[in-house]
FILO-389637 format. One line per field, with one value per atom (N, C-alpha, C): residue number from 1; residue in three letters; atom name; x, y, z. Coordinates in pm, whole numbers. Layout:
N
n	NUM, ...
res	Ala, ...
atom	CA, ...
xx	X, ...
yy	Y, ...
zz	Z, ...
***
This chain:
101
n	1, 1, 1, 2, 2, 2, 3, 3, 3, 4, 4, 4, 5, 5, 5, 6, 6, 6, 7, 7, 7, 8, 8, 8, 9, 9, 9, 10, 10, 10, 11, 11, 11, 12, 12, 12, 13, 13, 13, 14, 14, 14, 15, 15, 15, 16, 16, 16, 17, 17, 17, 18, 18, 18, 19, 19, 19, 20, 20, 20, 21, 21, 21, 22, 22, 22, 23, 23, 23, 24, 24, 24, 25, 25, 25, 26, 26, 26, 27, 27, 27, 28, 28, 28, 29, 29, 29, 30, 30, 30, 31, 31, 31, 32, 32, 32, 33, 33, 33, 34, 34, 34, 35, 35, 35, 36, 36, 36, 37, 37, 37, 38, 38, 38, 39, 39, 39, 40, 40, 40, 41, 41, 41, 42, 42, 42, 43, 43, 43, 44, 44, 44, 45, 45, 45, 46, 46, 46, 47, 47, 47, 48, 48, 48, 49, 49, 49, 50, 50, 50, 51, 51, 51, 52, 52, 52, 53, 53, 53, 54, 54, 54, 55, 55, 55, 56, 56, 56, 57, 57, 57, 58, 58, 58, 59, 59, 59, 60, 60, 60, 61, 61, 61, 62, 62, 62, 63, 63, 63, 64, 64, 64, 65, 65, 65, 66, 66, 66, 67, 67, 67, 68, 68, 68, 69, 69, 69, 70, 70, 70, 71, 71, 71, 72, 72, 72, 73, 73, 73, 74, 74, 74, 75, 75, 75, 76, 76, 76, 77, 77, 77, 78, 78, 78, 79, 79, 79, 80, 80, 80, 81, 81, 81, 82, 82, 82, 83, 83, 83, 84, 84, 84, 85, 85, 85, 86, 86, 86, 87, 87, 87, 88, 88, 88, 89, 89, 89, 90, 90, 90, 91, 91, 91, 92, 92, 92, 93, 93, 93, 94, 94, 94, 95, 95, 95, 96, 96, 96, 97, 97, 97, 98, 98, 98, 99, 99, 99, 100, 100, 100, 101, 101, 101
res	Met, Met, Met, Met, Met, Met, Pro, Pro, Pro, Arg, Arg, Arg, Gly, Gly, Gly, Ala, Ala, Ala, Ile, Ile, Ile, Val, Val, Val, Ala, Ala, Ala, Val, Val, Val, Tyr, Tyr, Tyr, Glu, Glu, Glu, Gln, Gln, Gln, Gly, Gly, Gly, Val, Val, Val, Asp, Asp, Asp, Ala, Ala, Ala, Val, Val, Val, Val, Val, Val, Asp, Asp, Asp, Leu, Leu, Leu, Val, Val, Val, Glu, Glu, Glu, Gly, Gly, Gly, Leu, Leu, Leu, Phe, Phe, Phe, Ala, Ala, Ala, Gln, Gln, Gln, Leu, Leu, Leu, Ala, Ala, Ala, Ala, Ala, Ala, Gln, Gln, Gln, Gln, Gln, Gln, Glu, Glu, Glu, Gln, Gln, Gln, Leu, Leu, Leu, Arg, Arg, Arg, Val, Val, Val, Gln, Gln, Gln, Gln, Gln, Gln, Gln, Gln, Gln, Met, Met, Met, Ile, Ile, Ile, Ala, Ala, Ala, Ser, Ser, Ser, Leu, Leu, Leu, Thr, Thr, Thr, Ala, Ala, Ala, Arg, Arg, Arg, Val, Val, Val, Glu, Glu, Glu, Glu, Glu, Glu, Leu, Leu, Leu, Glu, Glu, Glu, Asp, Asp, Asp, Gln, Gln, Gln, Leu, Leu, Leu, Ala, Ala, Ala, Lys, Lys, Lys, Asn, Asn, Asn, Ser, Ser, Ser, Arg, Arg, Arg, Asn, Asn, Asn, Ser, Ser, Ser, Ser, Ser, Ser, Lys, Lys, Lys, Ala, Ala, Ala, Pro, Pro, Pro, Ser, Ser, Ser, Ser, Ser, Ser, Asp, Asp, Asp, Pro, Pro, Pro, Val, Val, Val, Lys, Lys, Lys, Pro, Pro, Pro, Lys, Lys, Lys, Pro, Pro, Pro, Lys, Lys, Lys, Ser, Ser, Ser, Leu, Leu, Leu, Arg, Arg, Arg, Gly, Gly, Gly, Arg, Arg, Arg, Ser, Ser, Ser, Gly, Gly, Gly, Lys, Lys, Lys, Thr, Thr, Thr, Arg, Arg, Arg, Arg, Arg, Arg, Thr, Thr, Thr, Glu, Glu, Glu, Gly, Gly, Gly, Ala, Ala, Ala, Ser, Ser, Ser, Gly, Gly, Gly, Gln, Gln, Gln, Asp, Asp, Asp, Thr, Thr, Thr, Phe, Phe, Phe, Phe, Phe, Phe, Gly, Gly, Gly
atom	N, CA, C, N, CA, C, N, CA, C, N, CA, C, N, CA, C, N, CA, C, N, CA, C, N, CA, C, N, CA, C, N, CA, C, N, CA, C, N, CA, C, N, CA, C, N, CA, C, N, CA, C, N, CA, C, N, CA, C, N, CA, C, N, CA, C, N, CA, C, N, CA, C, N, CA, C, N, CA, C, N, CA, C, N, CA, C, N, CA, C, N, CA, C, N, CA, C, N, CA, C, N, CA, C, N, CA, C, N, CA, C, N, CA, C, N, CA, C, N, CA, C, N, CA, C, N, CA, C, N, CA, C, N, CA, C, N, CA, C, N, CA, C, N, CA, C, N, CA, C, N, CA, C, N, CA, C, N, CA, C, N, CA, C, N, CA, C, N, CA, C, N, CA, C, N, CA, C, N, CA, C, N, CA, C, N, CA, C, N, CA, C, N, CA, C, N, CA, C, N, CA, C, N, CA, C, N, CA, C, N, CA, C, N, CA, C, N, CA, C, N, CA, C, N, CA, C, N, CA, C, N, CA, C, N, CA, C, N, CA, C, N, CA, C, N, CA, C, N, CA, C, N, CA, C, N, CA, C, N, CA, C, N, CA, C, N, CA, C, N, CA, C, N, CA, C, N, CA, C, N, CA, C, N, CA, C, N, CA, C, N, CA, C, N, CA, C, N, CA, C, N, CA, C, N, CA, C, N, CA, C, N, CA, C, N, CA, C, N, CA, C, N, CA, C, N, CA, C, N, CA, C, N, CA, C, N, CA, C, N, CA, C, N, CA, C, N, CA, C, N, CA, C
xx	84, 0, 89, 41, 115, 84, 184, 157, 78, -2, -87, -6, 108, 192, 237, 266, 309, 194, 73, -44, -70, -60, -80, 27, 150, 258, 229, 176, 139, 25, -71, -185, -138, -44, 5, 85, 133, 206, 112, -15, -111, -185, -277, -367, -288, -190, -115, -45, 7, 74, -26, -146, -250, -294, -313, -354, -246, -121, -11, -10, -31, -34, -148, -267, -384, -364, -313, -289, -186, -83, 17, -43, -131, -196, -287, -360, -446, -363, -249, -162, -109, -71, -22, -133, -255, -370, -398, -391, -415, -310, -185, -78, -100, -141, -166, -287, -389, -506, -469, -383, -338, -256, -169, -88, -179, -281, -376, -450, -490, -560, -471, -344, -250, -231, -218, -199, -323, -441, -564, -572, -532, -530, -431, -315, -213, -262, -327, -381, -484, -573, -675, -610, -508, -438, -367, -298, -225, -320, -434, -534, -587, -615, -662, -556, -430, -321, -306, -318, -308, -422, -543, -656, -632, -578, -548, -446, -341, -238, -290, -374, -432, -523, -598, -681, -596, -481, -393, -338, -303, -250, -354, -479, -586, -624, -585, -624, -532, -591, -515, -593, -550, -614, -756, -790, -925, -1029, -990, -1089, -1067, -989, -967, -929, -897, -859, -708, -638, -494, -461, -348, -303, -255, -276, -231, -81, -4, 141, 178, 85, 114, 80, 21, -10, 120, 119, 241, 270, 398, 440, 415, 347, 321, 424, 469, 562, 488, 563, 502, 453, 335, 287, 372, 393, 472, 380, 436, 359, 311, 187, 133, 164, 217, 251, 378, 378, 497, 597, 718, 821, 805, 826, 824, 960, 970, 1095, 1199, 1162, 1254, 1358, 1475, 1579, 1573, 1606, 1599, 1734, 1729, 1852, 1859, 1974, 1992, 2044, 2022, 2071, 2223, 2276, 2420, 2483, 2405, 2461, 2566, 2667, 2775, 2720, 2776, 2731, 2636, 2595, 2507, 2592, 2560, 2629, 2536, 2588, 2510, 2574, 2489, 2538, 2474, 2554, 2504, 2536, 2442, 2484, 2386
yy	-117, 0, 124, 219, 344, 437, 495, 586, 709, 761, 876, 996, 1018, 1131, 1119, 998, 977, 1003, 964, 987, 1137, 1210, 1355, 1421, 1371, 1428, 1411, 1295, 1271, 1365, 1383, 1471, 1615, 1656, 1794, 1815, 1707, 1718, 1743, 1718, 1750, 1627, 1658, 1556, 1445, 1482, 1380, 1281, 1327, 1239, 1143, 1194, 1109, 1004, 1044, 950, 843, 883, 786, 685, 736, 648, 547, 596, 508, 406, 449, 354, 248, 290, 195, 93, 142, 51, -48, -1, -91, -195, -155, -250, -356, -310, -403, -499, -448, -532, -636, -596, -689, -800, -764, -865, -964, -914, -1002, -1092, -1039, -1121, -1234, -1206, -1310, -1415, -1371, -1465, -1553, -1495, -1571, -1675, -1634, -1728, -1847, -1821, -1929, -2021, -1964, -2045, -2129, -2075, -2152, -2270, -2250, -2361, -2468, -2425, -2520, -2598, -2532, -2600, -2703, -2667, -2762, -2883, -2859, -2968, -3059, -3000, -3080, -3156, -3096, -3164, -3288, -3273, -3387, -3497, -3458, -3557, -3631, -3559, -3623, -3723, -3686, -3779, -3903, -3883, -3997, -4090, -4034, -4117, -4186, -4119, -4182, -4298, -4283, -4392, -4511, -4484, -4594, -4666, -4592, -4654, -4738, -4698, -4768, -4899, -4918, -5038, -5155, -5273, -5396, -5507, -5629, -5738, -5767, -5723, -5749, -5652, -5528, -5431, -5379, -5452, -5413, -5538, -5515, -5630, -5653, -5597, -5615, -5757, -5806, -5939, -5937, -6047, -6053, -6028, -6062, -6041, -5893, -5807, -5663, -5597, -5672, -5617, -5585, -5479, -5449, -5558, -5579, -5682, -5632, -5715, -5679, -5748, -5681, -5749, -5860, -5965, -6074, -6024, -6069, -6025, -6083, -6005, -6052, -6132, -6230, -6314, -6233, -6256, -6189, -6266, -6387, -6466, -6413, -6410, -6366, -6479, -6447, -6549, -6616, -6746, -6816, -6796, -6829, -6810, -6917, -7018, -7130, -7088, -7147, -7124, -7237, -7206, -7306, -7377, -7509, -7586, -7631, -7623, -7671, -7813, -7887, -8024, -8023, -8118, -8131, -8023, -7967, -7863, -7923, -7848, -7900, -7924, -8022, -8055, -8172, -8221, -8336, -8462, -8554, -8683, -8786, -8863, -8972, -9106, -9192, -9324, -9429, -9513, -9628, -9751, -9808, -9920, -10015
zz	0, 0, 0, -70, -86, 32, 93, 206, 160, 250, 220, 170, 231, 188, 44, -1, -139, -236, -195, -280, -293, -182, -183, -270, -262, -344, -492, -532, -672, -711, -623, -650, -673, -594, -605, -734, -796, -922, -1039, -1020, -1126, -1176, -1268, -1323, -1394, -1474, -1549, -1455, -1344, -1248, -1184, -1154, -1096, -1197, -1322, -1427, -1446, -1448, -1463, -1348, -1225, -1108, -1118, -1152, -1162, -1274, -1389, -1498, -1458, -1386, -1338, -1241, -1153, -1059, -1130, -1231, -1308, -1384, -1438, -1508, -1411, -1291, -1189, -1148, -1134, -1098, -1206, -1332, -1443, -1444, -1419, -1417, -1303, -1188, -1074, -1098, -1166, -1197, -1293, -1389, -1483, -1410, -1321, -1244, -1157, -1099, -1018, -1102, -1224, -1313, -1348, -1378, -1411, -1292, -1173, -1053, -1022, -1045, -1022, -1117, -1243, -1339, -1296, -1248, -1204, -1083, -989, -871, -912, -1005, -1051, -1118, -1200, -1268, -1168, -1071, -973, -880, -848, -765, -837, -966, -1045, -1050, -1065, -1071, -938, -827, -695, -678, -718, -708, -792, -912, -1000, -936, -880, -816, -690, -613, -495, -534, -645, -694, -735, -800, -839, -717, -614, -493, -421, -431, -360, -429, -553, -627, -594, -582, -568, -638, -626, -700, -651, -531, -479, -533, -562, -605, -747, -827, -966, -1045, -1171, -1254, -1253, -1156, -1146, -1103, -1149, -1110, -965, -891, -752, -736, -838, -828, -827, -867, -868, -734, -641, -509, -435, -355, -278, -177, -151, -58, 84, 162, 301, 389, 493, 585, 660, 697, 770, 905, 949, 1079, 1191, 1294, 1407, 1499, 1563, 1652, 1773, 1811, 1928, 2056, 2040, 2159, 2222, 2351, 2423, 2435, 2471, 2488, 2622, 2624, 2752, 2819, 2944, 3016, 2987, 2911, 2883, 2781, 2797, 2698, 2596, 2476, 2370, 2360, 2342, 2324, 2180, 2125, 1989, 1996, 1889, 1885, 1889, 1962, 1971, 2057, 2146, 2232, 2322, 2352, 2438, 2577, 2644, 2781, 2782, 2664, 2663, 2658, 2747, 2746, 2683, 2594, 2534, 2575, 2625, 2666, 2577, 2526, 2449, 2530, 2580, 2661, 2691
***
């Protein structure tokens, strides 16, 4: 925004100065309106693209004609069972005595 003193200074310079200022402001306004129009078109285009990509992500072999092999790989579920307090022994662990007799 232009300070009041600057506007008064333009006014005191005469009619031509005021007309030049107003024409300049209208030109600036027109340029900003064009920039806004371009940005609105870009936003609409990008919004449509995001929706398209989200739809692609939501599709799998259960809700489309995609092959099951194209489904994303899911990690194996972890067991909900807790560990028991027992220690596991492997076969042939040291300390085992075998008697054949």
